[in-house]
Each structure stands twice: as C-alpha cells, then as structure tokens.
C-alpha atoms as an extended CHARMM CRD file, in Angstrom:
* protein
*
        87  EXT
         1         1  MET       CA            192.6770000000      110.4640000000        5.6540000000  PROA      1               0.0000000000
         2         2  ILE       CA            191.6480000000      110.9690000000        9.2820000000  PROA      2               0.0000000000
         3         3  LYS       CA            188.7650000000      108.8710000000       10.5440000000  PROA      3               0.0000000000
         4         4  HSD       CA            186.3200000000      110.0920000000       13.1410000000  PROA      4               0.0000000000
         5         5  LEU       CA            187.0540000000      108.8290000000       16.6240000000  PROA      5               0.0000000000
         6         6  THR       CA            183.6790000000      109.6690000000       18.1330000000  PROA      6               0.0000000000
         7         7  SER       CA            180.5850000000      107.5050000000       18.3080000000  PROA      7               0.0000000000
         8         8  LYS       CA            177.4910000000      108.1820000000       16.3040000000  PROA      8               0.0000000000
         9         9  PRO       CA            174.6860000000      110.1490000000       18.0010000000  PROA      9               0.0000000000
        10        10  GLY       CA            172.3370000000      107.9340000000       19.9650000000  PROA      10              0.0000000000
        11        11  SER       CA            174.8060000000      105.0710000000       20.3030000000  PROA      11              0.0000000000
        12        12  SER       CA            175.1890000000      105.2630000000       24.0770000000  PROA      12              0.0000000000
        13        13  LEU       CA            172.7120000000      102.4190000000       24.6220000000  PROA      13              0.0000000000
        14        14  SER       CA            174.9410000000      100.0200000000       22.7290000000  PROA      14              0.0000000000
        15        15  ASN       CA            178.1800000000      101.4190000000       24.2120000000  PROA      15              0.0000000000
        16        16  LYS       CA            177.9840000000      100.6850000000       27.9200000000  PROA      16              0.0000000000
        17        17  THR       CA            179.6380000000      103.7070000000       29.4610000000  PROA      17              0.0000000000
        18        18  GLY       CA            179.7710000000      102.1010000000       32.8720000000  PROA      18              0.0000000000
        19        19  SER       CA            182.5800000000       99.7260000000       32.0270000000  PROA      19              0.0000000000
        20        20  TRP       CA            184.5820000000      101.6900000000       34.6020000000  PROA      20              0.0000000000
        21        21  ARG       CA            183.4230000000      103.3850000000       37.7790000000  PROA      21              0.0000000000
        22        22  THR       CA            184.9950000000      105.0300000000       40.7780000000  PROA      22              0.0000000000
        23        23  GLU       CA            185.2540000000      102.8660000000       43.8780000000  PROA      23              0.0000000000
        24        24  VAL       CA            181.7380000000      103.8320000000       44.9840000000  PROA      24              0.0000000000
        25        25  LYS       CA            178.2300000000      103.6410000000       43.5900000000  PROA      25              0.0000000000
        26        26  PRO       CA            174.8840000000      105.1940000000       44.5930000000  PROA      26              0.0000000000
        27        27  LYS       CA            172.3930000000      103.3990000000       46.7770000000  PROA      27              0.0000000000
        28        28  PHE       CA            168.8150000000      104.6770000000       46.6710000000  PROA      28              0.0000000000
        29        29  LEU       CA            167.3620000000      104.2550000000       50.1610000000  PROA      29              0.0000000000
        30        30  ARG       CA            163.7620000000      104.9070000000       49.0280000000  PROA      30              0.0000000000
        31        31  LYS       CA            162.6700000000      106.1130000000       52.4650000000  PROA      31              0.0000000000
        32        32  ASN       CA            162.5170000000      109.9000000000       52.2550000000  PROA      32              0.0000000000
        33        33  CYS       CA            162.3010000000      110.4770000000       48.4870000000  PROA      33              0.0000000000
        34        34  ILE       CA            159.9790000000      113.3370000000       47.5250000000  PROA      34              0.0000000000
        35        35  GLY       CA            160.1500000000      112.7050000000       43.7700000000  PROA      35              0.0000000000
        36        36  CYS       CA            161.8930000000      116.0010000000       42.9550000000  PROA      36              0.0000000000
        37        37  LYS       CA            163.8580000000      114.4100000000       40.0620000000  PROA      37              0.0000000000
        38        38  MET       CA            166.9900000000      116.3930000000       40.9110000000  PROA      38              0.0000000000
        39        39  CYS       CA            169.0780000000      113.1950000000       40.8330000000  PROA      39              0.0000000000
        40        40  ARG       CA            167.9670000000      112.5530000000       37.2570000000  PROA      40              0.0000000000
        41        41  LEU       CA            168.7680000000      116.1130000000       36.2430000000  PROA      41              0.0000000000
        42        42  VAL       CA            172.3630000000      116.0900000000       37.5020000000  PROA      42              0.0000000000
        43        43  CYS       CA            173.3510000000      112.6050000000       36.3340000000  PROA      43              0.0000000000
        44        44  PRO       CA            175.9370000000      113.0850000000       33.5680000000  PROA      44              0.0000000000
        45        45  GLU       CA            175.2610000000      109.6030000000       32.1570000000  PROA      45              0.0000000000
        46        46  GLY       CA            171.4510000000      109.7510000000       32.3100000000  PROA      46              0.0000000000
        47        47  CYS       CA            171.3330000000      106.3670000000       34.0170000000  PROA      47              0.0000000000
        48        48  ILE       CA            168.9100000000      107.2220000000       36.8310000000  PROA      48              0.0000000000
        49        49  PHE       CA            165.3620000000      106.0240000000       36.3050000000  PROA      49              0.0000000000
        50        50  GLY       CA            162.0680000000      106.4390000000       38.1500000000  PROA      50              0.0000000000
        51        51  ASP       CA            159.1200000000      108.7660000000       37.9820000000  PROA      51              0.0000000000
        52        52  LYS       CA            157.3650000000      108.6510000000       41.3400000000  PROA      52              0.0000000000
        53        53  LYS       CA            158.3600000000      109.0170000000       44.9650000000  PROA      53              0.0000000000
        54        54  ASN       CA            160.4900000000      106.1440000000       46.2320000000  PROA      54              0.0000000000
        55        55  THR       CA            160.8410000000      104.5500000000       42.7800000000  PROA      55              0.0000000000
        56        56  TYR       CA            164.2020000000      105.9500000000       41.6820000000  PROA      56              0.0000000000
        57        57  GLY       CA            167.1390000000      103.7060000000       40.9210000000  PROA      57              0.0000000000
        58        58  CYS       CA            170.2520000000      103.4960000000       38.7720000000  PROA      58              0.0000000000
        59        59  ASP       CA            171.4010000000      101.4320000000       35.8200000000  PROA      59              0.0000000000
        60        60  TYR       CA            174.8130000000      100.4200000000       37.1600000000  PROA      60              0.0000000000
        61        61  GLN       CA            176.0080000000       99.3680000000       33.6980000000  PROA      61              0.0000000000
        62        62  TYR       CA            176.2360000000      103.0790000000       32.8540000000  PROA      62              0.0000000000
        63        63  CYS       CA            176.8700000000      104.7260000000       36.2460000000  PROA      63              0.0000000000
        64        64  LYS       CA            180.3200000000      106.2820000000       36.7610000000  PROA      64              0.0000000000
        65        65  GLY       CA            179.9870000000      106.7370000000       40.5340000000  PROA      65              0.0000000000
        66        66  CYS       CA            180.4090000000      110.5160000000       40.3970000000  PROA      66              0.0000000000
        67        67  GLY       CA            178.1330000000      111.0760000000       43.4020000000  PROA      67              0.0000000000
        68        68  ASN       CA            176.2560000000      114.0390000000       41.9190000000  PROA      68              0.0000000000
        69        69  CYS       CA            172.9290000000      112.3790000000       42.7070000000  PROA      69              0.0000000000
        70        70  ALA       CA            173.8040000000      111.9060000000       46.3900000000  PROA      70              0.0000000000
        71        71  VAL       CA            175.0530000000      115.4720000000       46.7410000000  PROA      71              0.0000000000
        72        72  ILE       CA            171.9770000000      117.0690000000       45.1440000000  PROA      72              0.0000000000
        73        73  CYS       CA            169.3280000000      114.9890000000       46.9450000000  PROA      73              0.0000000000
        74        74  PRO       CA            167.5110000000      117.3870000000       49.3020000000  PROA      74              0.0000000000
        75        75  LYS       CA            166.3700000000      114.5270000000       51.5650000000  PROA      75              0.0000000000
        76        76  LYS       CA            169.7390000000      112.6850000000       51.5980000000  PROA      76              0.0000000000
        77        77  ASP       CA            167.9140000000      109.5890000000       50.3640000000  PROA      77              0.0000000000
        78        78  ILE       CA            170.8650000000      108.5730000000       48.1620000000  PROA      78              0.0000000000
        79        79  ILE       CA            174.1520000000      107.4780000000       49.6650000000  PROA      79              0.0000000000
        80        80  MET       CA            177.3810000000      106.3310000000       48.0690000000  PROA      80              0.0000000000
        81        81  ILE       CA            178.4900000000      102.8190000000       49.0140000000  PROA      81              0.0000000000
        82        82  PRO       CA            181.6610000000      100.8430000000       48.2170000000  PROA      82              0.0000000000
        83        83  GLU       CA            181.6300000000       99.1160000000       44.8300000000  PROA      83              0.0000000000
        84        84  GLY       CA            181.4560000000       95.5680000000       46.2240000000  PROA      84              0.0000000000
        85        85  GLU       CA            178.6190000000       96.2560000000       48.6860000000  PROA      85              0.0000000000
        86        86  LYS       CA            175.1320000000       94.9520000000       47.8950000000  PROA      86              0.0000000000
        87        87  GLU       CA            172.5290000000       97.4570000000       46.7580000000  PROA      87              0.0000000000
C-alpha cells in the first residue's frame, strides 16, 4: 500500500516552510510604502503581513528569500539583504 507523502490541507502553520532559505532575505524599509499590497500578492509562502502603509513585514520562519516582493514593489521599499544581516 502506498501512503500519501503530502501534508494535510491547512498544515502549513505547523510545518515551518522557512527551514531553508536562499542566502538573502527581504528587508522592509518602511519609508516609501504606499500600501499597495503587491508584496503580499506575489509571496509564494504567504508570509508577508501588514495592512496599512509602512506596516508591512515578513515572518522569516516561512520566507524562502525568493525576492518576488522586492521585485514587485513599485516604490522599491523592499530590498534583499544577506542572510546574516540585521533586519
């Protein structure tokens, strides 16, 4: 009998998907944010939070460091920094 290898729906909160990341992570500058929510829309892990201008951030336990948020930001208010650098 073959067992299922996938997780159950809705289990991502208990399975920290950020156990690995590229060598960079996003830094939210919170200077020019216009609250467009584009960063939240393009995040494949859904780990970006915030709902008002200059309040956005990232749950680094789930972030993969893909950089989609930095690329899509129309105000360039998100930059990618080396993994060891302080937020």
